[in-house]
N, C-alpha and C positions, 0 to 999 in steps of 0.2 A: 549333471550332464551339461556340456557346453551348449550355449544357445545356438551356435553355428553348426552343430552336428547335422549331417545329412547322410542318408543311405549311400554307401560307397558305390553301389551298382546303380546306374542311372535308371530312372523310371520311364524314360522315353528314348526312342532311338535317336542317335546323333544325326545331324543333317548329312554328315558324310556317308552314312549308310544309305540314306534315301537317294543321295546323288549316285552312289555306286549301283543301287538297284536300277535307277533310270538309265545309267550308262550300259548296264548289262542288257536291258531290254532293247536299247538301240543297236547293240552289237549282235543281237540274236541271229539275224540272217547270215552274217559273216561267219559266226562261230559254227552255224549248222553245217557249213561246208568243210569244216575241219575234219580230219580223220578220226579224232576222238572227241566224244561229247564232254562238255565241261562237267566237273564234279559239282554236285549240289552244294549250295552254300551251307556252312556250318549252322547247326540249329542253335538258336539263341532263345533262352528261356524267357527273359524279361520281355513283356509286352506281347508274347506269342498268343495267337488266336487259336481257337479250336481247330480250324481248318489247317493251320500251319503245323500244329501238333499231330493231327491225324495224318497229314502227308508224311511227316517224319517217321511216324510209326509204321505206315504202310510201306515206306521205302527201306525199312530196316535200319535207318540211321539212328533211331531211338527205340527204346523199349519202355513199357509202362513202369517196369521196375526202376530203370534209370530216371525216368521222369519223376516218379514219386520221390526218389531219393534227392533229386535236385530241389524239389519243393520243401522236403523235410529239412534240408540243409539251410534253406533260407529262413524257415520258421525258427530253427535253432539259433541262427545268427542274429535275428532281429526281433523275435517275439519276447524272449526272456534275457537276451543279451543286447549289447549295443544300445539302440534307442529304447528297447523294452516297450514295444508297441502294445503288448497285452491284448492283442486282437484275437488270439486263439486261446481257448480254454482247455480243450482236450484234443490230443492227437490220437488217431486210431492206431492202436498197437499192432493191428493185423494188416495195415495198409500195404506193406511190402509183400506180404504173403498173398493178398488179394491181387496185387499187380502181377505177380508171377503166374498165378492161375489164369488171369486174363491174357497174358502173353502166350501161354500155352494154347489157350482156346483160339486166339487169333491165328497162330501157326497151324493148328489142326483144322479149323473150320472157317476161318475168316472172321472179320469183325461183326458184331451184332448191329452196328450202326456207327454214326460219326462220333458218338461219345464213348465208344468202347475203349476202356483203359484210361479214361480221362479223370483226373482227380477233381473233386468238387468239395466245397465247404458248405456246411449247414449251420444256420443260426441255432444257438443252443436252446431254442424252444421247440425244435422239431424232433420228435421221438426217433431214436435209433436203438435197436436191440443189442448193439455191441459197444455202446458208449453211454455215459451218463447224459441226461438231459436236465439241466439245472434251472432253466428259465432265469438265469442270472442270480439265483438265490443260493446262499451258502447252505440253506436247509436241505436243498435238493442236489447238492453237488456230487453225491454218490448214488443218486437214484438212476437205475438203468431200467427203462421201460421194457415190458415183455415183448413188444412188437414194434416194427417200424411204422412211422407215419405213412400215409398213402403216397405222398410225394417221394419219400425216401425209397419205397418199394419200386416206384416207377423209375427212379434213377438207377437203382441196382439192376433192374430188369434190362435197362439200356446198356449195361456194362460199365457203369460209372463206379469209380472208387471214392467212397466217402472218406476223405482224407482226415478231416478234423471238424470239431464243433467250435463255432466262433463266439467271441464275447458279445454281450448285448446289455442294454440297459435293463436293470433288474425289473422284472414283471413288465418288460417291454416299454420302459420309460427311461429317457435319457441315455447316457453312454457309460455310466458307472455301475458296477455290481459288486456284491459282497463276496464273490468267488475270486475274482482276479483284479478288482480295482478299476481304475480309469483307463479306457482305451485311448491310445494316442494317435493323432493324425500324422501319417508318415511324411506329409509334405511340410508340416511345421509342427514341431513337437509341443508347442505352447498352445496350439489352437484346437478348438473342439472338432470332433468327428461327426457331430450330429447323432441323433438317436432315433430309434433304439437299435437298428441294425448296424451299429457302429463297427463291430468286429468284422462282419462280412465285407463292408465297404473298405475299411482300412486294410484288410488282408488282400483284397483284390488289387488295391492301389500299390501295395508292397510286393505284389507278385508272389503271394503264398499259394496261389492256385489260379486257374484261368476262369473258373465259374464259382458262383456262390448263390445261396438262397438266403433272402431276408424275409421279414414279415412287416406288414404295413397296416397300422390302424389309423394313424393320421400323420402321414409323410415319413414313416419310419423306414421305408425303402428309398423314397425320393430325396429326402433331406440328406442322409449320409452319402448317397451317390453324388449329390452336388458338392458336398463338403470335401469329398475325396477324389473328385475328378473322374468318376466312372459312369457307366450307364446303368440305370435301374428302372424297372417297369413294375408298376402296381396294376395288375389286371382287375377286371370286374370281380367283385367278391363272389366266390363260388366257382370261378373258372378252374382254380386249383383247390382241391379238397382241403378243408380245414381239419379233417380228422387226424388225430395224432399230433396236433400242434397245441401247445399250452395257450389257452385263450386269454386275451386281454379284453376285447369287446367284440363278440361275434356278430354284431350288427355291421361292423366295418372291417374286421380282420381279413387279411389276404396275404398269402405268401407271394413272393415275387422274385424273378431272376435278376441277378446282378453280375455284370461283367465289364470288360473294357471296350467292347464293341457292340454295336446294335445287332449285327448278325449273330453273335454268340448268345445274346439275350433272346432273340427269336428262336434259335435252335433249342435253348433250354426250356422256353415256354412250351414249345410243342412236345417236349418230353414229359413234363410234369402235369400238364393240363389233362383233365379227363374226368369221366363220371365215377362217383364213389358212393355206393349204397350207404356208407356210414355218414355221409354228409348229403342229405336230401337236396340242399341248395345246389350242390355241384351237379346233380343229375338234371335239375331244372335248367341251369345255365348251359349245360352241355347240349341239351336238346335244342335250345335256341341257336347255339353256335354251330351245331351240325347241320342245321337248315341252310346256313349261309356258306359254309366251307365243308366240302366232303372229306370226312376223316378217312385215313388209310391205316388199317390194322390198329384201330382204336386211338389214333393220334392225328392231329392236324399239323401239317408242316408249315409253320408260319414263315419260314425262310423263303418260300416261293412268292411271298408278297413284298419282298424287298425290291421295290421298283425304283430305279434311279430317276425316273421321270414323273414321280408321283406328285410333285408340287405343281406341275403345269396346269393352269386353269383353276387352281384351288383358291378359295377365299379364306383367309386366316384372320380370325378376330384377335386383336392385341388388347388385352385387358390392362389399360393404362392405370387403373386404380392401384395396381401392384408395383408401379414404377415409382422412382423418386426416393428410394431408401439409401442408395449409394451411387455416386456418379460413375464409378468405374464399372459396377455391375450393369448399370443402365447402358453404358457405352458398349459393353460386350453383347448385351441383348440386342441393341440396335444394329450392331454389325451382323448378327445372325439374321435379323429381319431383312437387312439389305440383301444378304445372300439368298434368302427365300424369294425375294422379289426378282432377283436376277435369274432364278430358276423357274420363273413363270407364275409365281403365286401373287395374289393381290392381298394386301394387308388392309384391315379395317379397324380403326381405333374404336375402343369401347370403354366408356366410363360407366361403372356400376352405379345404380340408383342408391341414394342414402338408405332407403328402406331395405334394399337387398343387403347392403353392407351391415346394417344394424341387425338383421335377422340371421345372417349366416356367417359373418366374420366377426372377429374380436369377441366381445361379450356374448353375442348370439351363438357363435360357434362353441364357446366354452360352456354355455348353458346346455346346448345339445349334447356335448360329450359328457357332462356331469350327469344328466338324466339317463343317458344311454348306459352309463356304468352301473345303473341300478341292477343290471342282470349279472354283474361280475361274480358275486358270491355263489350263485347257483351254478354258473358255468365252471368256475374254478373248482368247486368241490366235486362236480361231476368228473372233471379231468383227474383230480386226485384219486377218485375211486378206481380209476383204471390202472393205477400204479400199485406197486407191491405193498405188503403189510407193514413194512418198516417206515413208510412215508406218512407224515401227518395227514389227516383227512379233512380238517376243517380250517376255515379262516381263523377262528379263535386259536387253534393250535399254532398257526404261523405267527400270530401276534405275540403269543406267549414266548415262543422260542426266539423271536427277534428281540424282545425286551429283556430276556434273561440270559440267553447264550450268545447270540450274534453281536449284541451290544458290547460284549467284552472283547471282541476280536479286533485286530488292527483294521478290519474293513467292515465297519458297521453298516447297517441298512440306511438308505436315505429317507428323509422325512416324507417325501412324496409317496414312497411305497407304503409306509405305515398309514398315511392318510387314505390311500386307496383301500387298504384292508379294513381299517376301522370304520370308514364311511360305509363300506358294504354291509356291515353288521346292522345298520339302521335303515337300510333301503331294500326294496324288492321290486320285482316287475308287477306286483299288485297295485303299486302306487298309481293313482289316476294320472299323474304327470307323465309317467312312462307310457301308459296306454295312449295318451294324447300324442306323445312323440311318435309312436309307431303308426298310429292310425291317421294322423293329420300332418304333423310337422315335417316328417321325412318325405312323405309323398308330395307335399307342397314344395319342399326344397328341390326335389327332382323336377317337378313341373316348371318351377321358376328358372332353373338352370337351363332346361331345354328350350325355354321361351327365348333365351338370349340368342340361340342359334337361329330361330325362326325370325326374330326381330331384325337381326343384322345380316341374315342370309349368309352365314359362314359355315364352313365345314369343320372347323376346329378352333379351339381357343388356346392362346399361348400367353404366357407371362413369365417374368423373371423368376427362376426357381427359388432364389433367395433375395430378399430385399436388402440384406446387409451381410457383411462378411462375418465368418464364424467368430464367436467371442472366445476369450481365453478360458481354459479349464479352471476349475476352482483353485487348485493349488498354484497354478501359475499366476492367477489373479492375486493370490495372497502374496506371492513374490513381488508382483508388480506394485502392489500397495506398499509393501515394505520399502522398496526402492523409492517410490514416489514420496513416501512420508519422510524418508531420510533426506530427500531433496528439499522438501518443504521446510524441514528444520534448518537446513542451510540457508534457505531463502529468508526465513524469519530472523535468523541470527544476523544476516546481512542487511536487514531492514528493507527488503525489497517488496514487501506487500503481505497481504493476508491471504490465506488459502482460499482458492475458488473451487470450481468443480473440475475434478480430474477427467481428462480426456485421454484414453489409451490409444495407442497406435493401432492401425488396422492392417490386416493381411489380405492381399488379393489372391483368392483361390481360383481353381479352374473355372472358366466360364466359356462363353462363345459356343463351341461345338455342342456342349451339353448344358448350356445355361438357361434353357427354357423348359418350363413344365407345361405339359399339355393336359387338357381335361375336356370331356365332352362325349357326345354319343357317336363320334366317328368310330369306324371299325378298328379293332386292334391292329389288323394287318396294315391299315392305312397309316396309323401312327408310326409303326415300325419302318415302313418303307420311306415315309417322309423324313424320319429321323436319320435313316441310313444315308439318304441323298444329301442332307444338310451336313452330316458328319464327314462324308467323303470330300465335300467341297471346302469345308472350313478347316479340315485337318484334325489331327489328334494331339497337337502340341499343347502343352500345359503351361499357362503363364503364372509364374510365382513371383511375387514381389513382397518381401518382408518389410513392414513398416515398423520402425522402432525395434529392430531385431534384437539388439543386445542391451545389457544393463545400462551402458553409457548413454545410448541413444534414448532409452526409455526415461532416464533421469533428465536428460536435456528436454525431452518432450514435456515431461511433467513441469519442469521449470518454466517453459514457454507458456504452458496452459495457465499457470498461476501468475504470469506477468513478471517473472524474475529470471535470473540467469545464474548458473553455477560456474564460478570461475575455475577454469582448468579441469572441470569434471572430477573434482576431488571426492574421495570417499567420505562417508560420515565419520569414520574413525579419524581420518586426517583432520577434518574440521574440528572434531572434539578435542584433538590434541592441541590445537591452536586456541581454543576457547578458554577464557579465564576459568580457573577452578571454581570460583564462587558461582558461576553459571551452570557448571556441569551437574552438580548434585541436585539442584532443584529441577532441572530438565529431566534427569533420569527418574526421579521420584514421580514427577507429574505424568510422564509417559507410561510408567509402569501402572499407575492407577487407571489411566485411560485405556490401557490395553485390556484390563479386566472388564471395563465397561463395554468396550467394543465387542468382546467375546460374547457378552450377554445379548447385545443388540443384534449381532450378525452371527447366528449359530452356524450358518453354512461356511463362513470364512473361518470361524473358530475351529471347525472340524476339518479344515482343508488338508491337514497332514494325513487324515484318514481317507479323504476323498480321492487321493492319488497315492498308490502304494509306493511310488518313487517319482522324483526324489523327495526326501523328507524336508520340505520347506518349513520354515518357522511360521508360527501364527502371525498374522498381521498385527501391527501395533497401531494404536489410536493416534489421530492427528487433529483432534478438535471436535467439530460438530458431528453428530451422528450421520451416517450414510445409510440410506434406505436399502434394506436387504434386497439383493437381486437387481440393483441398478445397472450392473454391467451387462446383463443378459440382453441379447437382441430378441425382439419379439418375433417368434416364428410366424410365417404366413400360414393361415389355415389351409 
């Protein structure tokens, strides 16, 4: 696929449309005097909000059947064709039939609410009784649960059409799975989508639906939302029932709404949040939530808290410890902070203490997650027990099937999944380390974080959502290494120096309006209304700048990184044609030998053809000294 390929339908409204809308508003009084009212503007699917869709449905300009068909057409065009985003795993075969039924109900009795007839996407770890729920695993790709998850039932009761199940990182980790392969970022096909709610985020960015559900154990809603330029909210664990969702770590697991606007996220949160006897924590959280905000008909309408003046008089703690990873991201975050101050907020710089960083970030965070995963085996096997008799029932069964069956497929399981499964066979919640985590470490972590609010007298904490730009996917990294190594061979032949450290180009992804991540004890409605105000004033424009976009620029960048230059940007084949024959054979033999060594040293790159189902890039070839596995990965912020 050409590196310059882009979705032919723009993902944002052209400025001319915004100007036309402004002109229409200015001419409103004059037009009201006309004998005939102006026709409503034609409905545009791309970037449409729930309110715009609902208005089109109410006016008769649109039907749910037509809406569903429009989204299905986009999925057909871009999911398995064109850029092949691989962000959708299963399309609901009854979607059009359900849409027709809801159209009839609207005509006969009116809509159930603002989500009546609206298509929604669910991450493929949320149970649905009419589609498989794979959890990203080829072993479960045909497993259809007997009943819907609690949040799926809430959505259907609100008149939602569950349009499709989205791709996800296998077992809720990363963005690759053994069912459909690597999910692709619609804004730059070479860059990562974030994980594990990669399919939900990429699908919303590509306008496959207006709303989606992801799940978040450690940034799996927030990270993909940032990578793909959308809005994602991870609520308090338990506000949305976890029943019927394949577990990763129930100490932290939470579903979360994902959309292109803060208002749509608030609307969806009010639909799926609620008490569920099957998840006792949800009943506990709901009791606390109900004391603060009066529910109506078993739901809290969070859209009523979208206050455009919410920032006035607020003190915002800016955690400077998370800045400094990338100048452009820092600049975007600073621009958003300036806008907050213009809207009446006071910002307070905060530097975390070294002891805090050591305990809860980096190695400390990884230790907490490792020990917390001691509960995985029991939770996973309890979930498997709720599925049909044809589904394996133990972790050992999964390990065996991965080793014997899935390993032979074009899309084998990643090593991280096997590590999770195998480690769980040697750990349990009876371990004293786990008991200490639950009884001491996590309560202390909560107290230490809340102490920041008291110490600095702030209402909310903010920081850059990502410290660095998204890294290349494995397969595109393999291609980049191939190109860079070809360049190195040219540099070496020209006598321009010895290979140094490769520096790949970076891509600037959406920031500014959605570039900050919030955390703290502030009420959920406060976060939503603050986000809405900031989003209104900073706009929804997405800034995209590809660094080293094509192969020529990448080769030039690699040459510059190693202190050399490639005359005329000639290909490796052209250079070989001019090289003396006596040099060609030794070079070929030497690099063939090193290629085998590299494959052994870097298994992730050696398997890159399988890490992305398309396109079939070649394995990277060696270029000298070993490169540490995983050196290209940006360290995600905890």
